[in-house]
TORZAVEX-522731 format. One record per residue: x, y, z of N, C-alpha, C in turn; residue number from 1. Coordinates in Angstrom, 1 decimal. Example, Ala and Ser with C-alpha at 12.3 -4.5 7.8 and 13.67 -1.06 7.14 Angstrom:
! residues 2
+--------+--------+--------+--------+--------+--------+--------+--------+--------+-----+
!    n_u !    n_v !    n_w !   ca_u !   ca_v !   ca_w !    c_u !    c_v !    c_w !   n !
+--------+--------+--------+--------+--------+--------+--------+--------+--------+-----+
!   13.2 !   -5.7 !    7.8 !   12.3 !   -4.5 !    7.8 !   13.2 !   -3.3 !    7.8 !   1 !
!   12.8 !   -2.2 !    7.1 !   13.7 !   -1.1 !    7.1 !   12.9 !    0.0 !    7.9 !   2 !
+--------+--------+--------+--------+--------+--------+--------+--------+--------+-----+
This chain:
! residues 212
+--------+--------+--------+--------+--------+--------+--------+--------+--------+-----+
!    n_u !    n_v !    n_w !   ca_u !   ca_v !   ca_w !    c_u !    c_v !    c_w !   n !
+--------+--------+--------+--------+--------+--------+--------+--------+--------+-----+
!   14.1 !  -27.2 !   -7.2 !   13.4 !  -26.0 !   -7.6 !   14.4 !  -24.8 !   -7.6 !   1 !
!   14.4 !  -24.0 !   -8.7 !   15.4 !  -22.9 !   -8.8 !   15.0 !  -21.8 !   -7.8 !   2 !
!   16.0 !  -20.9 !   -7.6 !   15.8 !  -19.8 !   -6.7 !   14.6 !  -18.9 !   -7.1 !   3 !
!   14.5 !  -18.6 !   -8.4 !   13.5 !  -17.7 !   -8.9 !   12.1 !  -18.4 !   -8.8 !   4 !
!   12.0 !  -19.7 !   -8.9 !   10.7 !  -20.4 !   -8.7 !   10.3 !  -20.3 !   -7.2 !   5 !
!   11.3 !  -20.4 !   -6.3 !   11.0 !  -20.2 !   -4.9 !   10.5 !  -18.8 !   -4.6 !   6 !
!   11.2 !  -17.8 !   -5.3 !   10.7 !  -16.4 !   -5.2 !    9.3 !  -16.3 !   -5.6 !   7 !
!    9.0 !  -16.9 !   -6.8 !    7.7 !  -16.9 !   -7.3 !    6.6 !  -17.4 !   -6.3 !   8 !
!    6.9 !  -18.6 !   -5.7 !    6.0 !  -19.1 !   -4.7 !    5.8 !  -18.2 !   -3.5 !   9 !
!    6.9 !  -17.6 !   -3.0 !    6.8 !  -16.7 !   -1.9 !    5.9 !  -15.5 !   -2.3 !  10 !
!    6.1 !  -15.0 !   -3.5 !    5.3 !  -13.8 !   -3.9 !    3.8 !  -14.2 !   -4.0 !  11 !
!    3.5 !  -15.4 !   -4.5 !    2.2 !  -15.9 !   -4.5 !    1.6 !  -16.0 !   -3.1 !  12 !
!    2.3 !  -16.5 !   -2.2 !    1.9 !  -16.6 !   -0.8 !    1.5 !  -15.3 !   -0.2 !  13 !
!    2.4 !  -14.3 !   -0.4 !    2.1 !  -13.0 !    0.2 !    0.9 !  -12.3 !   -0.5 !  14 !
!    0.8 !  -12.5 !   -1.8 !   -0.3 !  -12.0 !   -2.6 !   -1.6 !  -12.6 !   -2.0 !  15 !
!   -1.6 !  -13.9 !   -1.8 !   -2.8 !  -14.6 !   -1.3 !   -3.1 !  -14.1 !    0.1 !  16 !
!   -2.1 !  -13.8 !    0.9 !   -2.4 !  -13.3 !    2.3 !   -3.0 !  -12.0 !    2.2 !  17 !
!   -2.5 !  -11.1 !    1.4 !   -3.0 !   -9.7 !    1.3 !   -4.4 !   -9.7 !    0.7 !  18 !
!   -4.5 !  -10.3 !   -0.5 !   -5.9 !  -10.3 !   -1.1 !   -6.9 !  -11.1 !   -0.3 !  19 !
!   -6.4 !  -12.1 !    0.3 !   -7.3 !  -12.9 !    1.2 !   -7.8 !  -12.1 !    2.4 !  20 !
!   -6.9 !  -11.2 !    2.9 !   -7.3 !  -10.4 !    4.0 !   -8.4 !   -9.4 !    3.6 !  21 !
!   -8.4 !   -8.9 !    2.4 !   -9.4 !   -8.0 !    1.9 !  -10.7 !   -8.8 !    1.8 !  22 !
!  -10.7 !  -10.0 !    1.2 !  -11.9 !  -10.8 !    1.1 !  -12.5 !  -11.1 !    2.5 !  23 !
!  -11.6 !  -11.4 !    3.5 !  -12.0 !  -11.7 !    4.8 !  -12.7 !  -10.5 !    5.4 !  24 !
!  -12.1 !   -9.3 !    5.3 !  -12.7 !   -8.1 !    5.9 !  -14.1 !   -7.8 !    5.2 !  25 !
!  -14.1 !   -7.9 !    3.9 !  -15.4 !   -7.6 !    3.2 !  -16.5 !   -8.6 !    3.6 !  26 !
!  -16.2 !   -9.9 !    3.6 !  -17.2 !  -10.9 !    4.0 !  -17.6 !  -10.7 !    5.4 !  27 !
!  -16.7 !  -10.4 !    6.3 !  -17.0 !  -10.2 !    7.7 !  -17.9 !   -9.0 !    7.9 !  28 !
!  -17.7 !   -7.9 !    7.2 !  -18.5 !   -6.7 !    7.3 !  -19.9 !   -6.9 !    6.7 !  29 !
!  -19.9 !   -7.7 !    5.6 !  -21.2 !   -8.0 !    5.0 !  -22.0 !   -8.8 !    6.0 !  30 !
!  -21.4 !   -9.8 !    6.6 !  -22.1 !  -10.7 !    7.6 !  -22.6 !   -9.9 !    8.7 !  31 !
!  -21.9 !   -8.8 !    9.1 !  -22.4 !   -8.0 !   10.2 !  -23.1 !   -6.7 !    9.8 !  32 !
!  -23.5 !   -6.7 !    8.5 !  -24.3 !   -5.6 !    8.0 !  -23.7 !   -4.2 !    8.2 !  33 !
!  -22.4 !   -4.1 !    8.1 !  -21.7 !   -2.8 !    8.2 !  -20.8 !   -2.5 !    7.0 !  34 !
!  -21.0 !   -3.2 !    5.9 !  -20.2 !   -3.0 !    4.7 !  -20.7 !   -1.9 !    3.9 !  35 !
!  -19.9 !   -0.9 !    3.7 !  -20.2 !    0.2 !    2.8 !  -19.1 !    0.3 !    1.8 !  36 !
!  -19.4 !   -0.4 !    0.6 !  -18.3 !   -0.6 !   -0.4 !  -17.7 !    0.7 !   -0.9 !  37 !
!  -18.5 !    1.8 !   -1.1 !  -17.9 !    3.0 !   -1.6 !  -16.9 !    3.6 !   -0.6 !  38 !
!  -17.1 !    3.4 !    0.7 !  -16.2 !    3.9 !    1.7 !  -15.0 !    2.9 !    1.8 !  39 !
!  -15.3 !    1.6 !    1.9 !  -14.2 !    0.7 !    2.2 !  -13.2 !    0.7 !    1.1 !  40 !
!  -13.6 !    0.8 !   -0.1 !  -12.6 !    0.8 !   -1.2 !  -12.0 !    2.1 !   -1.5 !  41 !
!  -12.4 !    3.1 !   -0.7 !  -11.8 !    4.4 !   -0.8 !  -10.6 !    4.6 !    0.1 !  42 !
!  -10.4 !    3.7 !    1.0 !   -9.2 !    3.7 !    1.9 !   -7.9 !    3.5 !    1.1 !  43 !
!   -6.9 !    4.3 !    1.4 !   -5.6 !    4.1 !    0.7 !   -5.0 !    2.8 !    1.0 !  44 !
!   -5.2 !    2.3 !    2.2 !   -4.6 !    1.0 !    2.6 !   -5.3 !   -0.1 !    1.8 !  45 !
!   -6.6 !    0.0 !    1.5 !   -7.2 !   -1.1 !    0.8 !   -6.8 !   -1.0 !   -0.7 !  46 !
!   -6.8 !    0.2 !   -1.3 !   -6.4 !    0.3 !   -2.7 !   -4.9 !   -0.1 !   -2.8 !  47 !
!   -4.1 !    0.2 !   -1.9 !   -2.7 !   -0.2 !   -1.9 !   -2.6 !   -1.7 !   -1.8 !  48 !
!   -3.4 !   -2.3 !   -1.0 !   -3.4 !   -3.8 !   -0.9 !   -3.7 !   -4.5 !   -2.2 !  49 !
!   -4.7 !   -3.9 !   -2.8 !   -5.1 !   -4.5 !   -4.1 !   -4.0 !   -4.3 !   -5.2 !  50 !
!   -3.4 !   -3.2 !   -5.2 !   -2.2 !   -2.9 !   -6.1 !   -1.1 !   -3.9 !   -5.7 !  51 !
!   -0.8 !   -4.0 !   -4.4 !    0.3 !   -4.9 !   -4.0 !    0.0 !   -6.3 !   -4.5 !  52 !
!   -1.2 !   -6.8 !   -4.3 !   -1.6 !   -8.1 !   -4.7 !   -1.4 !   -8.3 !   -6.2 !  53 !
!   -1.9 !   -7.3 !   -7.0 !   -1.8 !   -7.4 !   -8.4 !   -0.3 !   -7.5 !   -8.9 !  54 !
!    0.5 !   -6.6 !   -8.3 !    1.9 !   -6.5 !   -8.7 !    2.7 !   -7.8 !   -8.3 !  55 !
!    2.3 !   -8.3 !   -7.1 !    2.9 !   -9.6 !   -6.7 !    2.6 !  -10.7 !   -7.6 !  56 !
!    1.3 !  -10.8 !   -8.0 !    0.9 !  -11.9 !   -8.9 !    1.7 !  -11.8 !  -10.2 !  57 !
!    1.8 !  -10.5 !  -10.7 !    2.5 !  -10.3 !  -11.9 !    4.0 !  -10.7 !  -11.8 !  58 !
!    4.6 !  -10.3 !  -10.6 !    6.0 !  -10.6 !  -10.4 !    6.2 !  -12.1 !  -10.2 !  59 !
!    5.2 !  -12.8 !   -9.6 !    5.3 !  -14.2 !   -9.4 !    5.3 !  -14.9 !  -10.8 !  60 !
!    4.5 !  -14.4 !  -11.7 !    4.5 !  -15.0 !  -13.0 !    5.8 !  -14.8 !  -13.8 !  61 !
!    6.3 !  -13.6 !  -13.7 !    7.6 !  -13.3 !  -14.4 !    8.8 !  -14.2 !  -13.8 !  62 !
!    8.8 !  -14.3 !  -12.5 !    9.8 !  -15.0 !  -11.8 !    9.7 !  -16.5 !  -12.1 !  63 !
!    8.5 !  -17.1 !  -12.2 !    8.4 !  -18.5 !  -12.4 !    8.8 !  -18.8 !  -13.9 !  64 !
!    8.5 !  -17.9 !  -14.8 !    8.8 !  -18.2 !  -16.2 !   10.1 !  -17.6 !  -16.7 !  65 !
!   10.8 !  -17.0 !  -15.8 !   12.1 !  -16.5 !  -16.1 !   12.0 !  -15.3 !  -17.1 !  66 !
!   11.0 !  -14.5 !  -17.0 !   10.8 !  -13.3 !  -17.8 !   11.5 !  -12.1 !  -17.2 !  67 !
!   12.3 !  -11.4 !  -18.0 !   13.0 !  -10.3 !  -17.4 !   11.9 !   -9.1 !  -17.1 !  68 !
!   12.2 !   -8.5 !  -16.0 !   11.3 !   -7.4 !  -15.6 !   11.5 !   -6.2 !  -16.5 !  69 !
!   10.5 !   -5.5 !  -16.9 !   10.6 !   -4.3 !  -17.7 !   10.8 !   -3.1 !  -16.7 !  70 !
!   11.2 !   -2.0 !  -17.3 !   11.3 !   -0.7 !  -16.5 !   10.0 !   -0.4 !  -15.8 !  71 !
!    8.9 !   -0.5 !  -16.5 !    7.6 !   -0.2 !  -15.9 !    7.3 !   -1.2 !  -14.7 !  72 !
!    7.7 !   -2.4 !  -14.9 !    7.4 !   -3.4 !  -13.8 !    8.2 !   -3.1 !  -12.6 !  73 !
!    9.5 !   -2.7 !  -12.8 !   10.3 !   -2.3 !  -11.6 !    9.7 !   -1.0 !  -10.9 !  74 !
!    9.2 !   -0.1 !  -11.7 !    8.6 !    1.1 !  -11.1 !    7.4 !    0.7 !  -10.3 !  75 !
!    6.6 !   -0.2 !  -10.9 !    5.4 !   -0.7 !  -10.2 !    5.8 !   -1.4 !   -8.9 !  76 !
!    6.8 !   -2.2 !   -8.9 !    7.3 !   -2.8 !   -7.6 !    7.8 !   -1.8 !   -6.6 !  77 !
!    8.5 !   -0.8 !   -7.1 !    9.0 !    0.3 !   -6.3 !    7.8 !    1.0 !   -5.6 !  78 !
!    6.9 !    1.3 !   -6.4 !    5.7 !    2.2 !   -6.0 !    4.9 !    1.4 !   -4.9 !  79 !
!    4.5 !    0.2 !   -5.2 !    3.7 !   -0.5 !   -4.2 !    4.5 !   -0.8 !   -2.9 !  80 !
!    5.8 !   -0.9 !   -3.0 !    6.6 !   -1.1 !   -1.8 !    6.5 !    0.2 !   -1.0 !  81 !
!    6.7 !    1.3 !   -1.6 !    6.6 !    2.6 !   -0.9 !    5.2 !    2.8 !   -0.3 !  82 !
!    4.2 !    2.5 !   -1.1 !    2.8 !    2.7 !   -0.6 !    2.6 !    1.8 !    0.7 !  83 !
!    3.1 !    0.6 !    0.6 !    2.8 !   -0.3 !    1.8 !    3.6 !    0.1 !    3.0 !  84 !
!    4.8 !    0.6 !    2.8 !    5.5 !    1.1 !    4.0 !    4.8 !    2.3 !    4.6 !  85 !
!    4.3 !    3.2 !    3.7 !    3.5 !    4.4 !    4.2 !    2.3 !    3.9 !    4.9 !  86 !
!    1.6 !    2.9 !    4.4 !    0.4 !    2.4 !    5.0 !    0.7 !    1.9 !    6.4 !  87 !
!    1.8 !    1.2 !    6.6 !    2.1 !    0.6 !    7.9 !    2.5 !    1.7 !    8.8 !  88 !
!    3.3 !    2.7 !    8.4 !    3.7 !    3.8 !    9.3 !    2.6 !    4.6 !    9.7 !  89 !
!    1.7 !    5.0 !    8.7 !    0.6 !    5.9 !    9.0 !   -0.4 !    5.2 !   10.0 !  90 !
!   -0.6 !    3.9 !    9.8 !   -1.6 !    3.2 !   10.7 !   -1.0 !    3.1 !   12.1 !  91 !
!    0.2 !    2.6 !   12.2 !    0.8 !    2.3 !   13.5 !    1.2 !    3.6 !   14.3 !  92 !
!    1.5 !    4.7 !   13.6 !    1.8 !    5.9 !   14.3 !    0.7 !    6.9 !   14.5 !  93 !
!   -0.3 !    6.8 !   13.6 !   -1.4 !    7.8 !   13.6 !   -2.8 !    7.3 !   13.8 !  94 !
!   -3.0 !    6.0 !   13.4 !   -4.4 !    5.5 !   13.4 !   -4.7 !    4.3 !   14.3 !  95 !
!   -3.7 !    3.6 !   14.7 !   -4.0 !    2.4 !   15.6 !   -4.6 !    2.9 !   16.9 !  96 !
!   -5.7 !    2.2 !   17.2 !   -6.4 !    2.5 !   18.4 !   -7.5 !    3.6 !   18.3 !  97 !
!   -7.6 !    4.2 !   17.1 !   -8.7 !    5.1 !   16.8 !  -10.0 !    4.5 !   16.9 !  98 !
!  -11.0 !    5.2 !   17.5 !  -12.4 !    4.6 !   17.6 !  -13.0 !    4.3 !   16.2 !  99 !
!  -13.8 !    3.2 !   16.2 !  -14.5 !    2.9 !   14.9 !  -15.5 !    3.9 !   14.6 ! 100 !
!  -16.0 !    3.9 !   13.3 !  -17.1 !    4.7 !   12.9 !  -18.3 !    4.4 !   13.8 ! 101 !
!  -19.0 !    5.5 !   14.2 !  -20.1 !    5.3 !   15.1 !  -21.2 !    4.4 !   14.4 ! 102 !
!  -21.3 !    4.4 !   13.1 !  -22.3 !    3.7 !   12.4 !  -22.0 !    2.2 !   12.5 ! 103 !
!  -20.8 !    1.8 !   12.9 !  -20.5 !    0.4 !   13.1 !  -20.9 !   -0.2 !   14.4 ! 104 !
!  -21.4 !    0.6 !   15.3 !  -21.9 !    0.1 !   16.6 !  -20.7 !   -0.5 !   17.4 ! 105 !
!  -21.0 !   -1.7 !   17.9 !  -19.9 !   -2.4 !   18.6 !  -19.1 !   -3.4 !   17.8 ! 106 !
!  -19.2 !   -3.2 !   16.5 !  -18.4 !   -4.1 !   15.6 !  -16.9 !   -3.9 !   15.7 ! 107 !
!  -16.2 !   -4.9 !   15.7 !  -14.7 !   -4.9 !   15.7 !  -14.2 !   -5.5 !   14.5 ! 108 !
!  -13.2 !   -4.8 !   13.8 !  -12.5 !   -5.4 !   12.7 !  -11.8 !   -6.7 !   13.1 ! 109 !
!  -11.9 !   -7.8 !   12.2 !  -11.1 !   -9.0 !   12.5 !   -9.6 !   -8.7 !   12.6 ! 110 !
!   -9.0 !   -9.2 !   13.6 !   -7.6 !   -8.8 !   13.9 !   -6.6 !   -9.3 !   12.9 ! 111 !
!   -6.6 !  -10.5 !   12.5 !   -5.6 !  -11.1 !   11.6 !   -5.5 !  -10.4 !   10.3 ! 112 !
!   -6.6 !  -10.2 !    9.5 !   -6.4 !   -9.5 !    8.3 !   -6.0 !   -8.1 !    8.4 ! 113 !
!   -6.4 !   -7.4 !    9.5 !   -6.0 !   -6.1 !    9.8 !   -4.5 !   -6.0 !   10.0 ! 114 !
!   -3.9 !   -6.9 !   10.7 !   -2.5 !   -7.0 !   11.0 !   -1.7 !   -7.3 !    9.7 ! 115 !
!   -2.3 !   -8.2 !    8.9 !   -1.6 !   -8.5 !    7.6 !   -1.5 !   -7.3 !    6.7 ! 116 !
!   -2.6 !   -6.6 !    6.6 !   -2.6 !   -5.4 !    5.7 !   -1.7 !   -4.3 !    6.3 ! 117 !
!   -1.6 !   -4.1 !    7.6 !   -0.9 !   -2.9 !    8.1 !    0.4 !   -3.3 !    8.8 ! 118 !
!    0.8 !   -4.5 !    8.9 !    2.0 !   -4.8 !    9.5 !    2.8 !   -5.9 !    8.7 ! 119 !
!    2.3 !   -7.1 !    8.7 !    3.1 !   -8.2 !    8.1 !    3.2 !   -8.1 !    6.6 ! 120 !
!    2.1 !   -7.7 !    5.9 !    2.2 !   -7.5 !    4.5 !    3.3 !   -6.5 !    4.1 ! 121 !
!    3.3 !   -5.3 !    4.7 !    4.3 !   -4.3 !    4.4 !    5.7 !   -4.8 !    4.7 ! 122 !
!    5.9 !   -5.5 !    5.8 !    7.2 !   -6.1 !    6.1 !    7.7 !   -7.0 !    5.0 ! 123 !
!    6.8 !   -7.9 !    4.6 !    7.1 !   -8.9 !    3.5 !    7.4 !   -8.2 !    2.2 ! 124 !
!    6.6 !   -7.2 !    1.8 !    6.9 !   -6.5 !    0.6 !    8.2 !   -5.8 !    0.6 ! 125 !
!    8.5 !   -5.1 !    1.7 !    9.7 !   -4.4 !    1.8 !   10.9 !   -5.3 !    1.7 ! 126 !
!   10.8 !   -6.4 !    2.4 !   11.9 !   -7.4 !    2.3 !   12.1 !   -8.0 !    0.9 ! 127 !
!   10.9 !   -8.1 !    0.2 !   11.0 !   -8.6 !   -1.1 !   11.7 !   -7.6 !   -2.0 ! 128 !
!   11.5 !   -6.3 !   -1.8 !   12.2 !   -5.3 !   -2.6 !   13.7 !   -5.3 !   -2.3 ! 129 !
!   14.0 !   -5.4 !   -1.0 !   15.4 !   -5.3 !   -0.6 !   16.3 !   -6.5 !   -1.0 ! 130 !
!   15.6 !   -7.7 !   -1.0 !   16.4 !   -8.9 !   -1.2 !   16.3 !   -9.5 !   -2.6 ! 131 !
!   15.3 !   -9.1 !   -3.4 !   15.1 !   -9.7 !   -4.7 !   15.2 !   -8.6 !   -5.7 ! 132 !
!   16.3 !   -8.6 !   -6.5 !   16.5 !   -7.5 !   -7.5 !   16.9 !   -8.2 !   -8.8 ! 133 !
!   16.3 !   -7.6 !   -9.9 !   16.7 !   -8.1 !  -11.2 !   17.8 !   -7.3 !  -11.8 ! 134 !
!   17.9 !   -7.3 !  -13.1 !   19.0 !   -6.6 !  -13.8 !   18.8 !   -5.1 !  -14.0 ! 135 !
!   17.6 !   -4.6 !  -14.0 !   17.3 !   -3.2 !  -14.2 !   17.6 !   -2.4 !  -12.9 ! 136 !
!   18.4 !   -1.3 !  -13.1 !   18.7 !   -0.4 !  -12.1 !   18.1 !    1.0 !  -12.5 ! 137 !
!   17.1 !    1.4 !  -11.8 !   16.4 !    2.7 !  -12.2 !   17.3 !    3.8 !  -11.7 ! 138 !
!   17.2 !    5.0 !  -12.4 !   17.8 !    6.2 !  -11.9 !   17.0 !    6.7 !  -10.8 ! 139 !
!   17.7 !    7.5 !   -9.9 !   17.1 !    8.0 !   -8.7 !   15.8 !    8.9 !   -9.0 ! 140 !
!   15.8 !    9.6 !  -10.1 !   14.7 !   10.4 !  -10.4 !   13.4 !    9.6 !  -10.7 ! 141 !
!   13.5 !    8.3 !  -10.9 !   12.3 !    7.5 !  -11.1 !   11.5 !    7.5 !   -9.8 ! 142 !
!   12.0 !    7.9 !   -8.7 !   11.3 !    7.9 !   -7.5 !   10.1 !    8.9 !   -7.5 ! 143 !
!   10.2 !    9.9 !   -8.4 !    9.0 !   10.8 !   -8.5 !    7.8 !   10.1 !   -9.0 ! 144 !
!    7.9 !    9.0 !   -9.7 !    6.7 !    8.3 !  -10.2 !    6.0 !    7.7 !   -9.0 ! 145 !
!    6.6 !    7.5 !   -7.9 !    6.0 !    6.9 !   -6.7 !    4.8 !    7.8 !   -6.2 ! 146 !
!    5.0 !    9.1 !   -6.4 !    4.0 !   10.0 !   -5.8 !    2.8 !   10.2 !   -6.7 ! 147 !
!    2.8 !    9.7 !   -7.9 !    1.7 !   10.0 !   -8.9 !    0.4 !    9.5 !   -8.4 ! 148 !
!    0.3 !    8.2 !   -8.1 !   -0.9 !    7.6 !   -7.7 !   -1.5 !    8.2 !   -6.4 ! 149 !
!   -0.6 !    8.3 !   -5.3 !   -1.1 !    8.9 !   -4.1 !   -1.7 !   10.3 !   -4.2 ! 150 !
!   -1.0 !   11.1 !   -5.1 !   -1.6 !   12.4 !   -5.3 !   -2.9 !   12.4 !   -6.0 ! 151 !
!   -3.1 !   11.5 !   -6.9 !   -4.4 !   11.3 !   -7.6 !   -5.4 !   10.8 !   -6.5 ! 152 !
!   -5.0 !    9.9 !   -5.7 !   -5.9 !    9.4 !   -4.6 !   -6.3 !   10.6 !   -3.7 ! 153 !
!   -5.3 !   11.4 !   -3.3 !   -5.6 !   12.5 !   -2.4 !   -6.5 !   13.5 !   -3.0 ! 154 !
!   -6.3 !   13.8 !   -4.3 !   -7.2 !   14.7 !   -5.0 !   -8.6 !   14.2 !   -5.1 ! 155 !
!   -8.8 !   12.9 !   -5.4 !  -10.1 !   12.2 !   -5.4 !  -10.7 !   12.3 !   -4.0 ! 156 !
!   -9.9 !   12.0 !   -3.0 !  -10.5 !   12.0 !   -1.6 !  -11.0 !   13.3 !   -1.1 ! 157 !
!  -10.2 !   14.4 !   -1.5 !  -10.6 !   15.7 !   -1.1 !  -11.9 !   16.1 !   -1.8 ! 158 !
!  -12.0 !   15.8 !   -3.1 !  -13.2 !   16.1 !   -3.9 !  -14.4 !   15.3 !   -3.3 ! 159 !
!  -14.2 !   14.1 !   -3.1 !  -15.2 !   13.2 !   -2.6 !  -15.7 !   13.7 !   -1.2 ! 160 !
!  -14.7 !   14.0 !   -0.3 !  -15.0 !   14.4 !    1.0 !  -15.8 !   15.7 !    1.1 ! 161 !
!  -15.4 !   16.6 !    0.2 !  -16.1 !   17.9 !    0.1 !  -17.5 !   17.7 !   -0.3 ! 162 !
!  -17.8 !   16.7 !   -1.2 !  -19.1 !   16.5 !   -1.7 !  -20.0 !   15.7 !   -0.7 ! 163 !
!  -19.4 !   14.8 !    0.0 !  -20.1 !   13.8 !    0.8 !  -20.0 !   14.1 !    2.3 ! 164 !
!  -18.9 !   14.7 !    2.7 !  -18.7 !   14.9 !    4.2 !  -18.0 !   13.8 !    4.8 ! 165 !
!  -17.6 !   12.7 !    4.1 !  -17.0 !   11.6 !    4.6 !  -15.5 !   11.6 !    4.2 ! 166 !
!  -14.6 !   11.4 !    5.2 !  -13.2 !   11.4 !    4.9 !  -12.6 !   10.1 !    5.4 ! 167 !
!  -11.7 !    9.4 !    4.6 !  -11.2 !    8.1 !    5.0 !  -10.2 !    8.2 !    6.2 ! 168 !
!   -9.5 !    9.4 !    6.3 !   -8.6 !    9.6 !    7.4 !   -8.7 !   11.0 !    8.0 ! 169 !
!   -8.6 !   11.1 !    9.3 !   -8.8 !   12.4 !    9.9 !   -7.8 !   13.4 !    9.5 ! 170 !
!   -6.5 !   13.0 !    9.1 !   -5.5 !   14.0 !    8.8 !   -5.6 !   14.6 !    7.4 ! 171 !
!   -6.6 !   14.2 !    6.6 !   -6.8 !   14.9 !    5.4 !   -8.2 !   15.6 !    5.4 ! 172 !
!   -8.8 !   15.7 !    6.6 !  -10.1 !   16.3 !    6.7 !   -9.9 !   17.8 !    7.0 ! 173 !
!  -10.3 !   18.7 !    6.1 !  -10.1 !   20.1 !    6.4 !  -11.0 !   20.7 !    7.4 ! 174 !
!  -12.1 !   19.9 !    7.7 !  -13.0 !   20.4 !    8.7 !  -12.6 !   20.0 !   10.2 ! 175 !
!  -11.5 !   19.3 !   10.3 !  -11.0 !   18.9 !   11.6 !  -10.2 !   20.0 !   12.3 ! 176 !
!   -9.6 !   19.7 !   13.4 !   -8.9 !   20.7 !   14.2 !   -7.8 !   21.4 !   13.4 ! 177 !
!   -7.1 !   20.7 !   12.5 !   -6.0 !   21.4 !   11.8 !   -6.5 !   22.3 !   10.7 ! 178 !
!   -7.7 !   22.1 !   10.3 !   -8.3 !   23.0 !    9.2 !   -7.6 !   22.7 !    7.9 ! 179 !
!   -7.8 !   23.6 !    6.9 !   -7.2 !   23.4 !    5.6 !   -5.7 !   23.4 !    5.6 ! 180 !
!   -5.1 !   24.2 !    6.5 !   -3.6 !   24.3 !    6.6 !   -3.1 !   23.0 !    7.1 ! 181 !
!   -3.8 !   22.3 !    8.0 !   -3.3 !   21.0 !    8.5 !   -3.4 !   20.0 !    7.5 ! 182 !
!   -4.5 !   20.0 !    6.7 !   -4.7 !   19.0 !    5.6 !   -3.5 !   19.2 !    4.6 ! 183 !
!   -3.3 !   20.4 !    4.2 !   -2.2 !   20.7 !    3.2 !   -0.8 !   20.3 !    3.7 ! 184 !
!   -0.6 !   20.5 !    5.0 !    0.6 !   20.1 !    5.6 !    0.8 !   18.6 !    5.5 ! 185 !
!   -0.2 !   17.9 !    5.9 !   -0.1 !   16.4 !    5.8 !    0.1 !   15.9 !    4.3 ! 186 !
!   -0.7 !   16.5 !    3.4 !   -0.5 !   16.2 !    2.0 !    0.9 !   16.4 !    1.5 ! 187 !
!    1.4 !   17.6 !    1.9 !    2.8 !   17.9 !    1.5 !    3.8 !   16.9 !    2.1 ! 188 !
!    3.6 !   16.6 !    3.4 !    4.5 !   15.7 !    4.1 !    4.5 !   14.3 !    3.5 ! 189 !
!    3.3 !   13.8 !    3.1 !    3.1 !   12.5 !    2.5 !    3.8 !   12.5 !    1.2 ! 190 !
!    3.6 !   13.5 !    0.4 !    4.3 !   13.6 !   -0.9 !    5.8 !   13.5 !   -0.8 ! 191 !
!    6.3 !   14.4 !    0.0 !    7.8 !   14.4 !    0.2 !    8.3 !   13.1 !    0.7 ! 192 !
!    7.6 !   12.6 !    1.7 !    8.0 !   11.3 !    2.3 !    8.1 !   10.2 !    1.3 ! 193 !
!    7.1 !   10.1 !    0.4 !    7.0 !    9.0 !   -0.6 !    8.2 !    9.2 !   -1.6 ! 194 !
!    8.5 !   10.4 !   -2.0 !    9.6 !   10.6 !   -3.0 !   10.9 !   10.3 !   -2.3 ! 195 !
!   11.1 !   10.8 !   -1.1 !   12.4 !   10.5 !   -0.4 !   12.5 !    9.0 !   -0.2 ! 196 !
!   11.4 !    8.3 !    0.3 !   11.4 !    6.9 !    0.5 !   11.7 !    6.1 !   -0.8 ! 197 !
!   11.1 !    6.6 !   -1.9 !   11.4 !    6.0 !   -3.2 !   12.9 !    6.1 !   -3.6 ! 198 !
!   13.5 !    7.3 !   -3.3 !   14.9 !    7.5 !   -3.6 !   15.7 !    6.5 !   -2.7 ! 199 !
!   15.3 !    6.4 !   -1.4 !   16.1 !    5.5 !   -0.5 !   16.0 !    4.1 !   -1.0 ! 200 !
!   14.8 !    3.6 !   -1.4 !   14.7 !    2.3 !   -1.9 !   15.5 !    2.0 !   -3.1 ! 201 !
!   15.5 !    3.0 !   -4.0 !   16.3 !    2.9 !   -5.2 !   17.8 !    2.9 !   -4.9 ! 202 !
!   18.2 !    3.7 !   -3.9 !   19.6 !    3.7 !   -3.5 !   20.1 !    2.4 !   -2.9 ! 203 !
!   19.2 !    1.7 !   -2.2 !   19.5 !    0.5 !   -1.6 !   19.7 !   -0.6 !   -2.7 ! 204 !
!   19.0 !   -0.5 !   -3.8 !   19.2 !   -1.5 !   -4.9 !   20.6 !   -1.4 !   -5.5 ! 205 !
!   21.3 !   -0.3 !   -5.3 !   22.7 !   -0.2 !   -5.8 !   23.6 !   -1.2 !   -5.1 ! 206 !
!   23.3 !   -1.5 !   -3.8 !   24.2 !   -2.4 !   -3.1 !   23.6 !   -3.8 !   -2.9 ! 207 !
!   22.3 !   -3.9 !   -3.3 !   21.7 !   -5.3 !   -3.2 !   22.2 !   -6.2 !   -4.4 ! 208 !
!   22.4 !   -7.4 !   -4.1 !   22.9 !   -8.3 !   -5.2 !   21.7 !   -8.7 !   -6.1 ! 209 !
!   22.0 !   -8.9 !   -7.4 !   21.0 !   -9.3 !   -8.3 !   20.6 !  -10.8 !   -8.0 ! 210 !
!   19.3 !  -11.0 !   -8.2 !   18.8 !  -12.4 !   -7.9 !   18.7 !  -13.1 !   -9.2 ! 211 !
!   19.3 !  -14.3 !   -9.3 !   19.2 !  -15.1 !  -10.5 !   18.5 !  -16.4 !  -10.2 ! 212 !
+--------+--------+--------+--------+--------+--------+--------+--------+--------+-----+
């Protein structure tokens, strides 16, 4: 089996683990009568996981068939890598150990899929970016594309939260202790972090060997 076919299989395995974790969480919450789909699929971690799974499946297909990645494909890989790194850092630094929604009662999220989404999946995706590179080398300014989707998500979340009173994360809730200024500070920090992270990931591709 060629190296790229091995890469394809590894991408399929990671995609299966990530998407399977979402299915696991959804079915577990349905079984415990605590599934609220409009809220569940509003979490950035869940949306990022779906995007990661989709891009990995796409990347597995191109690797297996020896199809060269397009510029758009590389930007997509760059973006989901940055998103998953952000998801892991935000969860482990800001959200791990936070109490569950009071509406969930004594329900506990299943441990394994939670760890895959917030720890092991991001590690695998980051390693995939660093170790597996094609022929296209993006310019550093392409990192600005990384911030587009998160800004759209943030805008949607603010509008939705204002209308419904439900916020996916405490740090973007303007009714919390930090108020509007705290929310804007976090949004600004997230935006800058993603752009800088995108630039760093692109810079690392300059020294990474091309995978054939």
